[in-house]
C-alpha positions in Angstrom: 154.1 115.4 114.5 151.8 118.2 115.5 154.3 121.0 116.6 155.2 122.6 113.4 151.8 121.8 111.9 149.9 123.7 114.6 151.7 126.9 113.8 150.6 126.6 110.2 147.1 125.6 111.2 146.6 129.0 113.1 146.1 130.6 109.6 143.1 128.3 109.1 141.7 129.3 112.5 141.4 132.9 111.3 139.0 131.7 108.6 137.1 129.3 110.9 136.5 132.1 113.5 134.5 134.1 110.9 132.0 131.2 110.5 128.6 131.8 112.0 128.3 130.0 115.4 125.6 130.5 117.9 125.7 129.9 121.7 122.9 128.4 123.7 120.2 131.1 124.4 120.0 130.3 128.1 123.7 130.7 128.5 123.6 134.1 126.8 120.8 135.2 129.2 122.8 134.1 132.2 126.0 135.8 131.1 124.1 139.0 130.5 122.5 138.9 133.9 125.9 138.2 135.5 127.7 141.0 133.7 124.9 143.4 134.6 125.1 142.5 138.3 121.7 140.9 138.5 123.2 137.5 139.4 126.1 137.1 141.8 128.8 134.6 141.1 127.3 131.9 143.4 123.9 132.2 141.7 125.5 132.2 138.3 127.5 129.1 139.0 124.4 127.3 140.4 122.5 128.2 137.2 125.3 127.0 134.9 125.4 123.8 136.9 121.8 123.2 136.2 122.6 123.4 132.5 125.0 120.5 132.7 128.3 122.2 133.4 130.5 121.1 136.3 131.6 124.5 137.7 134.4 122.8 139.6 135.9 121.5 136.3 139.3 123.1 135.7 138.6 123.8 132.1 135.4 125.7 132.9 137.2 127.6 135.7 139.9 128.7 133.3 137.4 129.8 130.8 135.4 131.7 133.4 138.6 133.5 134.7 139.5 134.5 131.2 135.9 135.8 130.6 135.8 137.6 134.0 139.2 139.3 133.3 137.9 140.4 129.8 140.6 138.3 128.1 138.0 136.1 126.5 135.1 137.9 124.8 131.5 136.9 125.6 130.8 135.3 122.2 133.9 133.0 122.5 133.1 132.2 126.1 129.6 131.2 125.3 130.7 128.9 122.4 133.2 127.3 124.7 130.6 126.7 127.4 128.2 125.2 124.9 130.9 122.9 123.7 131.6 121.7 127.3 127.9 121.0 127.7 127.9 118.9 124.6 131.0 117.0 125.7 129.6 116.4 129.2 126.8 114.4 127.6 129.4 111.8 126.5 131.9 111.6 129.3 134.9 109.4 128.9 137.5 108.0 131.3 140.8 109.9 131.9 143.6 107.9 130.4 146.5 110.1 131.1 150.0 108.5 131.0 149.9 105.5 133.4 152.6 104.4 135.8 155.4 102.3 134.5 154.8 98.5 134.4 156.6 95.4 133.3 153.8 94.5 130.9 154.0 97.4 128.5 154.4 97.6 124.7 155.4 100.9 123.1 155.2 101.8 119.5 155.6 105.0 117.3 153.6 105.8 114.2 153.8 108.3 111.3 151.3 109.3 108.7 151.5 107.2 105.6 148.7 108.6 103.4 146.2 111.4 103.9 142.9 112.7 102.5 141.3 116.0 103.1 142.9 119.5 103.4 145.9 119.3 101.1 148.1 121.7 103.1 147.5 119.8 106.4 148.0 116.4 104.7 151.2 117.5 103.1 152.5 118.7 106.5 151.5 115.5 108.2 153.2 113.3 105.6 156.4 115.4 105.6 156.6 115.6 109.4 158.9 112.9 110.8 158.1 113.5 114.4 156.2 110.3 115.4 153.2 109.8 117.7 154.1 107.5 120.6 151.7 105.0 122.1 151.9 102.5 125.0 149.8 99.4 125.6 149.1 98.6 129.2 146.4 96.7 131.1 144.3 96.2 128.0 144.3 99.8 126.9 146.3 102.0 124.6 147.7 105.3 125.8 148.8 108.3 123.6 151.9 110.0 125.0 150.4 113.3 126.3 153.7 115.2 126.1 152.9 116.2 122.5 149.7 118.0 123.8 151.6 119.5 126.8 154.2 121.0 124.4 151.5 122.4 122.2 149.6 124.1 125.0 152.8 125.5 126.5 154.1 126.8 123.2 151.0 128.3 121.7 149.2 131.0 123.9 146.0 130.7 122.0 145.6 127.1 123.2 144.0 127.2 126.7 144.2 123.5 127.6 143.3 120.1 126.4 140.6 117.6 127.6 141.6 114.3 129.2 142.7 111.9 126.6 140.2 109.1 126.2 140.4 105.4 125.2 137.1 103.9 124.1 136.4 100.2 123.1 133.1 98.5 123.0 132.8 95.2 124.9 133.7 92.1 122.9 135.2 94.2 120.1 138.9 94.6 119.2 138.6 98.0 117.5 139.2 101.1 119.7 139.6 104.9 119.3 141.7 107.4 121.3 140.4 110.9 121.4 142.3 114.1 122.1 140.8 117.6 122.1 142.6 120.9 122.3 140.7 124.0 123.3 141.4 127.3 121.6 140.9 130.7 123.3 138.2 131.6 120.7 136.0 128.6 121.6 137.2 126.4 118.8 137.9 122.7 119.6 140.5 120.8 117.6 139.5 117.1 117.8 141.9 114.3 117.0 140.7 110.7 116.7 143.3 107.9 116.6 141.9 104.5 115.6 143.4 101.0 116.0 142.7 97.4 117.1 143.9 94.9 119.6 145.1 91.4 118.7 147.0 88.8 120.7 147.9 91.1 123.6 149.3 93.7 121.1 147.9 96.8 119.5 148.0 98.3 116.0 147.2 101.9 115.0 145.5 102.4 111.7 143.9 105.9 111.3 144.2 109.5 112.3 141.2 111.8 111.9 141.0 115.5 112.6 138.0 117.9 113.1 137.6 121.5 114.0 134.3 121.6 115.9 132.1 119.6 113.5 134.1 120.2 110.3 136.2 117.2 109.2 139.5 118.2 107.8 141.8 115.1 107.6 141.4 111.4 107.3 144.9 109.8 107.4 146.4 106.3 107.5 149.1 105.5 110.0 152.2 103.3 109.7 154.5 102.0 112.4 157.9 103.7 112.5 
């Protein structure tokens, strides 16, 4: 569903990048000290750790390498680090594709109706490539191959965060969250909502945000 859409969506990024976004002041100071040679790498990493960033995290290490190699400019790097700090305050479990099991239930969904950005909604509805889900051990998993393909095919996407499944105790409703990271520090957030019933699952909604800006609220239907 996302492959062709993402190519079109890059045009929207060009507009979003010009929006005014400010990085954390402490991070800016640390980056300046590191670039000017006042802080060595070890001291810099210790200081970043104290701000809430796991410096062993693969996403951070990729961002730091791009920044150190001058591929990623300082403003984009700072925005990305701030976003990682915000995300670390609400950690979720990694629900990457599980091992095969006898008790699985797979379904595919398409967008039925859509509100929000008209161009994106039109593409979602016209796109016939489904989103694939699997139910196993009380949780619903999004097939991560769609995200793998996006990151591999689009150089401006650096990676994506672990896909998360969240459901409150004693409730049937759940949400699956997928976040793609852009080289300019922008985060593309997808939320896929559904509910569990009688050892089965049903997907209902697809939401999309770029950083804090909501772009799409769509209804899903089973293929």
